[in-house]
Chimera marker file (.cmm) of the C-alpha trace (Angstrom):
<marker_set name="trace">
<marker id="1" x="7.021" y="-15.478" z="-18.702" r="1" g="1" b="0" radius="0.5"/>
<marker id="2" x="5.234" y="-18.615" z="-16.995" r="1" g="1" b="0" radius="0.5"/>
<marker id="3" x="2.652" y="-18.046" z="-14.350" r="1" g="1" b="0" radius="0.5"/>
<marker id="4" x="5.396" y="-18.975" z="-11.387" r="1" g="1" b="0" radius="0.5"/>
<marker id="5" x="8.031" y="-16.689" z="-12.837" r="1" g="1" b="0" radius="0.5"/>
<marker id="6" x="5.058" y="-14.213" z="-12.769" r="1" g="1" b="0" radius="0.5"/>
<marker id="7" x="4.593" y="-14.783" z="-9.171" r="1" g="1" b="0" radius="0.5"/>
<marker id="8" x="8.057" y="-14.823" z="-8.044" r="1" g="1" b="0" radius="0.5"/>
<marker id="9" x="8.739" y="-11.863" z="-9.820" r="1" g="1" b="0" radius="0.5"/>
<marker id="10" x="5.858" y="-9.955" z="-8.298" r="1" g="1" b="0" radius="0.5"/>
<marker id="11" x="6.809" y="-11.380" z="-4.594" r="1" g="1" b="0" radius="0.5"/>
<marker id="12" x="10.389" y="-10.211" z="-5.188" r="1" g="1" b="0" radius="0.5"/>
<marker id="13" x="8.972" y="-6.757" z="-5.096" r="1" g="1" b="0" radius="0.5"/>
<marker id="14" x="7.986" y="-7.266" z="-1.274" r="1" g="1" b="0" radius="0.5"/>
<marker id="15" x="9.083" y="-7.792" z="1.752" r="1" g="1" b="0" radius="0.5"/>
<marker id="16" x="7.118" y="-11.098" z="2.759" r="1" g="1" b="0" radius="0.5"/>
<marker id="17" x="5.520" y="-11.057" z="6.216" r="1" g="1" b="0" radius="0.5"/>
<marker id="18" x="3.890" y="-14.495" z="6.857" r="1" g="1" b="0" radius="0.5"/>
<marker id="19" x="2.163" y="-17.552" z="4.832" r="1" g="1" b="0" radius="0.5"/>
<marker id="20" x="-0.535" y="-15.343" z="3.195" r="1" g="1" b="0" radius="0.5"/>
<marker id="21" x="1.846" y="-14.407" z="0.238" r="1" g="1" b="0" radius="0.5"/>
<marker id="22" x="3.031" y="-17.362" z="-0.551" r="1" g="1" b="0" radius="0.5"/>
<marker id="23" x="3.255" y="-18.739" z="-3.957" r="1" g="1" b="0" radius="0.5"/>
<marker id="24" x="0.726" y="-21.502" z="-3.772" r="1" g="1" b="0" radius="0.5"/>
<marker id="25" x="-1.897" y="-18.658" z="-2.377" r="1" g="1" b="0" radius="0.5"/>
<marker id="26" x="-1.343" y="-16.439" z="-5.149" r="1" g="1" b="0" radius="0.5"/>
<marker id="27" x="-1.397" y="-19.312" z="-7.756" r="1" g="1" b="0" radius="0.5"/>
<marker id="28" x="-5.018" y="-20.004" z="-6.122" r="1" g="1" b="0" radius="0.5"/>
<marker id="29" x="-6.209" y="-16.372" z="-6.242" r="1" g="1" b="0" radius="0.5"/>
<marker id="30" x="-4.634" y="-15.294" z="-9.751" r="1" g="1" b="0" radius="0.5"/>
<marker id="31" x="-4.956" y="-18.622" z="-11.731" r="1" g="1" b="0" radius="0.5"/>
<marker id="32" x="-4.738" y="-16.490" z="-14.746" r="1" g="1" b="0" radius="0.5"/>
<marker id="33" x="-1.192" y="-15.023" z="-13.223" r="1" g="1" b="0" radius="0.5"/>
<marker id="34" x="-0.569" y="-11.538" z="-12.416" r="1" g="1" b="0" radius="0.5"/>
<marker id="35" x="0.066" y="-8.386" z="-14.272" r="1" g="1" b="0" radius="0.5"/>
<marker id="36" x="3.723" y="-7.887" z="-15.741" r="1" g="1" b="0" radius="0.5"/>
<marker id="37" x="5.259" y="-4.668" z="-14.191" r="1" g="1" b="0" radius="0.5"/>
<marker id="38" x="6.476" y="-2.094" z="-16.722" r="1" g="1" b="0" radius="0.5"/>
<marker id="39" x="10.103" y="-2.104" z="-16.480" r="1" g="1" b="0" radius="0.5"/>
<marker id="40" x="10.640" y="1.595" z="-15.864" r="1" g="1" b="0" radius="0.5"/>
<marker id="41" x="8.143" y="1.420" z="-12.858" r="1" g="1" b="0" radius="0.5"/>
<marker id="42" x="9.745" y="-1.591" z="-11.751" r="1" g="1" b="0" radius="0.5"/>
<marker id="43" x="13.354" y="0.393" z="-11.440" r="1" g="1" b="0" radius="0.5"/>
<marker id="44" x="11.513" y="3.174" z="-10.142" r="1" g="1" b="0" radius="0.5"/>
<marker id="45" x="9.927" y="0.785" z="-7.179" r="1" g="1" b="0" radius="0.5"/>
<marker id="46" x="13.048" y="-1.183" z="-6.731" r="1" g="1" b="0" radius="0.5"/>
<marker id="47" x="15.276" y="2.235" z="-6.320" r="1" g="1" b="0" radius="0.5"/>
<marker id="48" x="12.811" y="3.675" z="-3.908" r="1" g="1" b="0" radius="0.5"/>
<marker id="49" x="12.478" y="0.285" z="-1.517" r="1" g="1" b="0" radius="0.5"/>
<marker id="50" x="16.356" y="0.534" z="-1.375" r="1" g="1" b="0" radius="0.5"/>
<marker id="51" x="16.191" y="4.410" z="-0.594" r="1" g="1" b="0" radius="0.5"/>
<marker id="52" x="13.277" y="3.253" z="2.087" r="1" g="1" b="0" radius="0.5"/>
<marker id="53" x="15.390" y="0.170" z="3.400" r="1" g="1" b="0" radius="0.5"/>
<marker id="54" x="18.623" y="2.170" z="3.717" r="1" g="1" b="0" radius="0.5"/>
<marker id="55" x="17.034" y="4.818" z="5.986" r="1" g="1" b="0" radius="0.5"/>
<marker id="56" x="15.153" y="2.256" z="7.868" r="1" g="1" b="0" radius="0.5"/>
<marker id="57" x="18.527" y="0.594" z="8.340" r="1" g="1" b="0" radius="0.5"/>
<marker id="58" x="20.557" y="3.761" z="9.359" r="1" g="1" b="0" radius="0.5"/>
<marker id="59" x="18.096" y="5.047" z="11.501" r="1" g="1" b="0" radius="0.5"/>
<marker id="60" x="17.758" y="8.302" z="9.396" r="1" g="1" b="0" radius="0.5"/>
<marker id="61" x="15.950" y="10.999" z="11.217" r="1" g="1" b="0" radius="0.5"/>
<marker id="62" x="13.770" y="11.776" z="7.954" r="1" g="1" b="0" radius="0.5"/>
<marker id="63" x="12.708" y="8.288" z="8.206" r="1" g="1" b="0" radius="0.5"/>
<marker id="64" x="9.162" y="9.234" z="8.709" r="1" g="1" b="0" radius="0.5"/>
<marker id="65" x="8.830" y="11.465" z="5.655" r="1" g="1" b="0" radius="0.5"/>
<marker id="66" x="10.912" y="8.470" z="3.711" r="1" g="1" b="0" radius="0.5"/>
<marker id="67" x="8.245" y="5.832" z="4.897" r="1" g="1" b="0" radius="0.5"/>
<marker id="68" x="5.251" y="8.142" z="3.719" r="1" g="1" b="0" radius="0.5"/>
<marker id="69" x="6.624" y="8.862" z="0.427" r="1" g="1" b="0" radius="0.5"/>
<marker id="70" x="7.137" y="5.038" z="-0.133" r="1" g="1" b="0" radius="0.5"/>
<marker id="71" x="3.670" y="4.318" z="0.975" r="1" g="1" b="0" radius="0.5"/>
<marker id="72" x="2.173" y="6.966" z="-1.398" r="1" g="1" b="0" radius="0.5"/>
<marker id="73" x="4.247" y="5.689" z="-4.549" r="1" g="1" b="0" radius="0.5"/>
<marker id="74" x="2.888" y="2.162" z="-3.581" r="1" g="1" b="0" radius="0.5"/>
<marker id="75" x="-0.524" y="3.262" z="-3.258" r="1" g="1" b="0" radius="0.5"/>
<marker id="76" x="-0.776" y="5.852" z="-6.171" r="1" g="1" b="0" radius="0.5"/>
<marker id="77" x="1.795" y="4.462" z="-9.006" r="1" g="1" b="0" radius="0.5"/>
<marker id="78" x="2.043" y="0.938" z="-8.191" r="1" g="1" b="0" radius="0.5"/>
<marker id="79" x="-1.615" y="-0.115" z="-7.252" r="1" g="1" b="0" radius="0.5"/>
<marker id="80" x="-2.829" y="2.966" z="-9.021" r="1" g="1" b="0" radius="0.5"/>
<marker id="81" x="-5.444" y="3.838" z="-6.342" r="1" g="1" b="0" radius="0.5"/>
<marker id="82" x="-5.066" y="7.628" z="-6.953" r="1" g="1" b="0" radius="0.5"/>
<marker id="83" x="-7.793" y="9.052" z="-9.171" r="1" g="1" b="0" radius="0.5"/>
<marker id="84" x="-7.930" y="5.998" z="-11.428" r="1" g="1" b="0" radius="0.5"/>
<marker id="85" x="-11.046" y="6.815" z="-13.340" r="1" g="1" b="0" radius="0.5"/>
<marker id="86" x="-13.148" y="4.107" z="-11.501" r="1" g="1" b="0" radius="0.5"/>
<marker id="87" x="-14.950" y="6.828" z="-9.720" r="1" g="1" b="0" radius="0.5"/>
<marker id="88" x="-13.331" y="5.794" z="-6.589" r="1" g="1" b="0" radius="0.5"/>
<marker id="89" x="-10.442" y="8.311" z="-5.014" r="1" g="1" b="0" radius="0.5"/>
<marker id="90" x="-7.427" y="7.758" z="-2.805" r="1" g="1" b="0" radius="0.5"/>
<marker id="91" x="-7.651" y="10.369" z="-0.142" r="1" g="1" b="0" radius="0.5"/>
<marker id="92" x="-5.148" y="11.080" z="2.822" r="1" g="1" b="0" radius="0.5"/>
<marker id="93" x="-6.441" y="11.252" z="6.483" r="1" g="1" b="0" radius="0.5"/>
<marker id="94" x="-6.465" y="14.855" z="6.612" r="1" g="1" b="0" radius="0.5"/>
<marker id="95" x="-8.649" y="15.012" z="3.347" r="1" g="1" b="0" radius="0.5"/>
<marker id="96" x="-11.324" y="12.532" z="4.825" r="1" g="1" b="0" radius="0.5"/>
<marker id="97" x="-14.754" y="13.469" z="5.931" r="1" g="1" b="0" radius="0.5"/>
<marker id="98" x="-14.756" y="13.483" z="9.613" r="1" g="1" b="0" radius="0.5"/>
<marker id="99" x="-17.209" y="10.612" z="9.421" r="1" g="1" b="0" radius="0.5"/>
<marker id="100" x="-14.665" y="8.367" z="8.379" r="1" g="1" b="0" radius="0.5"/>
<marker id="101" x="-13.841" y="6.940" z="11.946" r="1" g="1" b="0" radius="0.5"/>
<marker id="102" x="-14.655" y="4.660" z="14.833" r="1" g="1" b="0" radius="0.5"/>
<marker id="103" x="-14.953" y="6.102" z="18.270" r="1" g="1" b="0" radius="0.5"/>
<marker id="104" x="-14.304" y="3.885" z="20.997" r="1" g="1" b="0" radius="0.5"/>
<marker id="105" x="-15.188" y="5.686" z="23.909" r="1" g="1" b="0" radius="0.5"/>
<marker id="106" x="-14.736" y="2.936" z="26.538" r="1" g="1" b="0" radius="0.5"/>
<marker id="107" x="-10.751" y="2.916" z="25.430" r="1" g="1" b="0" radius="0.5"/>
<marker id="108" x="-10.772" y="6.694" z="25.515" r="1" g="1" b="0" radius="0.5"/>
<marker id="109" x="-9.680" y="6.415" z="21.929" r="1" g="1" b="0" radius="0.5"/>
<marker id="110" x="-10.838" y="7.148" z="18.056" r="1" g="1" b="0" radius="0.5"/>
<marker id="111" x="-9.596" y="5.404" z="15.123" r="1" g="1" b="0" radius="0.5"/>
<marker id="112" x="-9.096" y="6.870" z="11.947" r="1" g="1" b="0" radius="0.5"/>
<marker id="113" x="-7.235" y="5.303" z="8.893" r="1" g="1" b="0" radius="0.5"/>
<marker id="114" x="-4.426" y="7.054" z="7.076" r="1" g="1" b="0" radius="0.5"/>
<marker id="115" x="-5.931" y="6.749" z="3.892" r="1" g="1" b="0" radius="0.5"/>
<marker id="116" x="-9.084" y="5.471" z="2.498" r="1" g="1" b="0" radius="0.5"/>
<marker id="117" x="-10.668" y="4.814" z="-1.110" r="1" g="1" b="0" radius="0.5"/>
<marker id="118" x="-13.449" y="6.816" z="-1.297" r="1" g="1" b="0" radius="0.5"/>
<marker id="119" x="-16.452" y="6.058" z="-3.760" r="1" g="1" b="0" radius="0.5"/>
<marker id="120" x="-17.170" y="9.275" z="-4.943" r="1" g="1" b="0" radius="0.5"/>
<marker id="121" x="-20.509" y="8.346" z="-6.841" r="1" g="1" b="0" radius="0.5"/>
<marker id="122" x="-22.136" y="7.004" z="-3.762" r="1" g="1" b="0" radius="0.5"/>
<marker id="123" x="-21.881" y="9.900" z="-0.934" r="1" g="1" b="0" radius="0.5"/>
<marker id="124" x="-18.082" y="9.424" z="-0.698" r="1" g="1" b="0" radius="0.5"/>
<marker id="125" x="-18.431" y="6.141" z="0.982" r="1" g="1" b="0" radius="0.5"/>
<marker id="126" x="-15.146" y="4.526" z="2.238" r="1" g="1" b="0" radius="0.5"/>
<marker id="127" x="-14.307" y="1.197" z="0.130" r="1" g="1" b="0" radius="0.5"/>
<marker id="128" x="-10.990" y="0.590" z="1.569" r="1" g="1" b="0" radius="0.5"/>
<marker id="129" x="-9.730" y="1.658" z="4.916" r="1" g="1" b="0" radius="0.5"/>
<marker id="130" x="-5.391" y="1.637" z="5.156" r="1" g="1" b="0" radius="0.5"/>
<marker id="131" x="-3.468" y="2.106" z="8.398" r="1" g="1" b="0" radius="0.5"/>
<marker id="132" x="0.135" y="2.701" z="7.610" r="1" g="1" b="0" radius="0.5"/>
<marker id="133" x="2.542" y="1.387" z="10.412" r="1" g="1" b="0" radius="0.5"/>
<marker id="134" x="6.057" y="2.397" z="10.902" r="1" g="1" b="0" radius="0.5"/>
<marker id="135" x="8.313" y="-0.301" z="11.191" r="1" g="1" b="0" radius="0.5"/>
<marker id="136" x="10.754" y="-0.576" z="14.037" r="1" g="1" b="0" radius="0.5"/>
<marker id="137" x="14.050" y="0.356" z="13.631" r="1" g="1" b="0" radius="0.5"/>
<marker id="138" x="16.560" y="-2.262" z="13.890" r="1" g="1" b="0" radius="0.5"/>
<link id1="1" id2="2" r="1" g="1" b="0" radius="0.2"/>
<link id1="2" id2="3" r="1" g="1" b="0" radius="0.2"/>
<link id1="3" id2="4" r="1" g="1" b="0" radius="0.2"/>
<link id1="4" id2="5" r="1" g="1" b="0" radius="0.2"/>
<link id1="5" id2="6" r="1" g="1" b="0" radius="0.2"/>
<link id1="6" id2="7" r="1" g="1" b="0" radius="0.2"/>
<link id1="7" id2="8" r="1" g="1" b="0" radius="0.2"/>
<link id1="8" id2="9" r="1" g="1" b="0" radius="0.2"/>
<link id1="9" id2="10" r="1" g="1" b="0" radius="0.2"/>
<link id1="10" id2="11" r="1" g="1" b="0" radius="0.2"/>
<link id1="11" id2="12" r="1" g="1" b="0" radius="0.2"/>
<link id1="12" id2="13" r="1" g="1" b="0" radius="0.2"/>
<link id1="13" id2="14" r="1" g="1" b="0" radius="0.2"/>
<link id1="14" id2="15" r="1" g="1" b="0" radius="0.2"/>
<link id1="15" id2="16" r="1" g="1" b="0" radius="0.2"/>
<link id1="16" id2="17" r="1" g="1" b="0" radius="0.2"/>
<link id1="17" id2="18" r="1" g="1" b="0" radius="0.2"/>
<link id1="18" id2="19" r="1" g="1" b="0" radius="0.2"/>
<link id1="19" id2="20" r="1" g="1" b="0" radius="0.2"/>
<link id1="20" id2="21" r="1" g="1" b="0" radius="0.2"/>
<link id1="21" id2="22" r="1" g="1" b="0" radius="0.2"/>
<link id1="22" id2="23" r="1" g="1" b="0" radius="0.2"/>
<link id1="23" id2="24" r="1" g="1" b="0" radius="0.2"/>
<link id1="24" id2="25" r="1" g="1" b="0" radius="0.2"/>
<link id1="25" id2="26" r="1" g="1" b="0" radius="0.2"/>
<link id1="26" id2="27" r="1" g="1" b="0" radius="0.2"/>
<link id1="27" id2="28" r="1" g="1" b="0" radius="0.2"/>
<link id1="28" id2="29" r="1" g="1" b="0" radius="0.2"/>
<link id1="29" id2="30" r="1" g="1" b="0" radius="0.2"/>
<link id1="30" id2="31" r="1" g="1" b="0" radius="0.2"/>
<link id1="31" id2="32" r="1" g="1" b="0" radius="0.2"/>
<link id1="32" id2="33" r="1" g="1" b="0" radius="0.2"/>
<link id1="33" id2="34" r="1" g="1" b="0" radius="0.2"/>
<link id1="34" id2="35" r="1" g="1" b="0" radius="0.2"/>
<link id1="35" id2="36" r="1" g="1" b="0" radius="0.2"/>
<link id1="36" id2="37" r="1" g="1" b="0" radius="0.2"/>
<link id1="37" id2="38" r="1" g="1" b="0" radius="0.2"/>
<link id1="38" id2="39" r="1" g="1" b="0" radius="0.2"/>
<link id1="39" id2="40" r="1" g="1" b="0" radius="0.2"/>
<link id1="40" id2="41" r="1" g="1" b="0" radius="0.2"/>
<link id1="41" id2="42" r="1" g="1" b="0" radius="0.2"/>
<link id1="42" id2="43" r="1" g="1" b="0" radius="0.2"/>
<link id1="43" id2="44" r="1" g="1" b="0" radius="0.2"/>
<link id1="44" id2="45" r="1" g="1" b="0" radius="0.2"/>
<link id1="45" id2="46" r="1" g="1" b="0" radius="0.2"/>
<link id1="46" id2="47" r="1" g="1" b="0" radius="0.2"/>
<link id1="47" id2="48" r="1" g="1" b="0" radius="0.2"/>
<link id1="48" id2="49" r="1" g="1" b="0" radius="0.2"/>
<link id1="49" id2="50" r="1" g="1" b="0" radius="0.2"/>
<link id1="50" id2="51" r="1" g="1" b="0" radius="0.2"/>
<link id1="51" id2="52" r="1" g="1" b="0" radius="0.2"/>
<link id1="52" id2="53" r="1" g="1" b="0" radius="0.2"/>
<link id1="53" id2="54" r="1" g="1" b="0" radius="0.2"/>
<link id1="54" id2="55" r="1" g="1" b="0" radius="0.2"/>
<link id1="55" id2="56" r="1" g="1" b="0" radius="0.2"/>
<link id1="56" id2="57" r="1" g="1" b="0" radius="0.2"/>
<link id1="57" id2="58" r="1" g="1" b="0" radius="0.2"/>
<link id1="58" id2="59" r="1" g="1" b="0" radius="0.2"/>
<link id1="59" id2="60" r="1" g="1" b="0" radius="0.2"/>
<link id1="60" id2="61" r="1" g="1" b="0" radius="0.2"/>
<link id1="61" id2="62" r="1" g="1" b="0" radius="0.2"/>
<link id1="62" id2="63" r="1" g="1" b="0" radius="0.2"/>
<link id1="63" id2="64" r="1" g="1" b="0" radius="0.2"/>
<link id1="64" id2="65" r="1" g="1" b="0" radius="0.2"/>
<link id1="65" id2="66" r="1" g="1" b="0" radius="0.2"/>
<link id1="66" id2="67" r="1" g="1" b="0" radius="0.2"/>
<link id1="67" id2="68" r="1" g="1" b="0" radius="0.2"/>
<link id1="68" id2="69" r="1" g="1" b="0" radius="0.2"/>
<link id1="69" id2="70" r="1" g="1" b="0" radius="0.2"/>
<link id1="70" id2="71" r="1" g="1" b="0" radius="0.2"/>
<link id1="71" id2="72" r="1" g="1" b="0" radius="0.2"/>
<link id1="72" id2="73" r="1" g="1" b="0" radius="0.2"/>
<link id1="73" id2="74" r="1" g="1" b="0" radius="0.2"/>
<link id1="74" id2="75" r="1" g="1" b="0" radius="0.2"/>
<link id1="75" id2="76" r="1" g="1" b="0" radius="0.2"/>
<link id1="76" id2="77" r="1" g="1" b="0" radius="0.2"/>
<link id1="77" id2="78" r="1" g="1" b="0" radius="0.2"/>
<link id1="78" id2="79" r="1" g="1" b="0" radius="0.2"/>
<link id1="79" id2="80" r="1" g="1" b="0" radius="0.2"/>
<link id1="80" id2="81" r="1" g="1" b="0" radius="0.2"/>
<link id1="81" id2="82" r="1" g="1" b="0" radius="0.2"/>
<link id1="82" id2="83" r="1" g="1" b="0" radius="0.2"/>
<link id1="83" id2="84" r="1" g="1" b="0" radius="0.2"/>
<link id1="84" id2="85" r="1" g="1" b="0" radius="0.2"/>
<link id1="85" id2="86" r="1" g="1" b="0" radius="0.2"/>
<link id1="86" id2="87" r="1" g="1" b="0" radius="0.2"/>
<link id1="87" id2="88" r="1" g="1" b="0" radius="0.2"/>
<link id1="88" id2="89" r="1" g="1" b="0" radius="0.2"/>
<link id1="89" id2="90" r="1" g="1" b="0" radius="0.2"/>
<link id1="90" id2="91" r="1" g="1" b="0" radius="0.2"/>
<link id1="91" id2="92" r="1" g="1" b="0" radius="0.2"/>
<link id1="92" id2="93" r="1" g="1" b="0" radius="0.2"/>
<link id1="93" id2="94" r="1" g="1" b="0" radius="0.2"/>
<link id1="94" id2="95" r="1" g="1" b="0" radius="0.2"/>
<link id1="95" id2="96" r="1" g="1" b="0" radius="0.2"/>
<link id1="96" id2="97" r="1" g="1" b="0" radius="0.2"/>
<link id1="97" id2="98" r="1" g="1" b="0" radius="0.2"/>
<link id1="98" id2="99" r="1" g="1" b="0" radius="0.2"/>
<link id1="99" id2="100" r="1" g="1" b="0" radius="0.2"/>
<link id1="100" id2="101" r="1" g="1" b="0" radius="0.2"/>
<link id1="101" id2="102" r="1" g="1" b="0" radius="0.2"/>
<link id1="102" id2="103" r="1" g="1" b="0" radius="0.2"/>
<link id1="103" id2="104" r="1" g="1" b="0" radius="0.2"/>
<link id1="104" id2="105" r="1" g="1" b="0" radius="0.2"/>
<link id1="105" id2="106" r="1" g="1" b="0" radius="0.2"/>
<link id1="106" id2="107" r="1" g="1" b="0" radius="0.2"/>
<link id1="107" id2="108" r="1" g="1" b="0" radius="0.2"/>
<link id1="108" id2="109" r="1" g="1" b="0" radius="0.2"/>
<link id1="109" id2="110" r="1" g="1" b="0" radius="0.2"/>
<link id1="110" id2="111" r="1" g="1" b="0" radius="0.2"/>
<link id1="111" id2="112" r="1" g="1" b="0" radius="0.2"/>
<link id1="112" id2="113" r="1" g="1" b="0" radius="0.2"/>
<link id1="113" id2="114" r="1" g="1" b="0" radius="0.2"/>
<link id1="114" id2="115" r="1" g="1" b="0" radius="0.2"/>
<link id1="115" id2="116" r="1" g="1" b="0" radius="0.2"/>
<link id1="116" id2="117" r="1" g="1" b="0" radius="0.2"/>
<link id1="117" id2="118" r="1" g="1" b="0" radius="0.2"/>
<link id1="118" id2="119" r="1" g="1" b="0" radius="0.2"/>
<link id1="119" id2="120" r="1" g="1" b="0" radius="0.2"/>
<link id1="120" id2="121" r="1" g="1" b="0" radius="0.2"/>
<link id1="121" id2="122" r="1" g="1" b="0" radius="0.2"/>
<link id1="122" id2="123" r="1" g="1" b="0" radius="0.2"/>
<link id1="123" id2="124" r="1" g="1" b="0" radius="0.2"/>
<link id1="124" id2="125" r="1" g="1" b="0" radius="0.2"/>
<link id1="125" id2="126" r="1" g="1" b="0" radius="0.2"/>
<link id1="126" id2="127" r="1" g="1" b="0" radius="0.2"/>
<link id1="127" id2="128" r="1" g="1" b="0" radius="0.2"/>
<link id1="128" id2="129" r="1" g="1" b="0" radius="0.2"/>
<link id1="129" id2="130" r="1" g="1" b="0" radius="0.2"/>
<link id1="130" id2="131" r="1" g="1" b="0" radius="0.2"/>
<link id1="131" id2="132" r="1" g="1" b="0" radius="0.2"/>
<link id1="132" id2="133" r="1" g="1" b="0" radius="0.2"/>
<link id1="133" id2="134" r="1" g="1" b="0" radius="0.2"/>
<link id1="134" id2="135" r="1" g="1" b="0" radius="0.2"/>
<link id1="135" id2="136" r="1" g="1" b="0" radius="0.2"/>
<link id1="136" id2="137" r="1" g="1" b="0" radius="0.2"/>
<link id1="137" id2="138" r="1" g="1" b="0" radius="0.2"/>
</marker_set>
């Protein structure tokens, strides 16, 4: 498959929002192209996305659970962030140290990520903080 074909295939798996996921940007960032997605994994992702989209469109009362399952699938199976053997581990908010937060007393709030990719080899230092937002019902 051509380099452009890989970018197009990858983008077809996402709901593109904004210019930052345009093919020219991907070409510049990944001149060698993107790794292809295993056909079985691709089917799983497509099916899960279709179920997620249907639940959103129908206003399914179980949508928060479905949204969480979709997020987990993308992070753990597609991006392979869950205990990937590199010394970093994806942890959900309830498993994060209490120090992974940002207090804003002037606004009376404390910000905490929904997930964090932690470096388990360096005192559980957070490498990536992830916030999950629910889309608005149609």
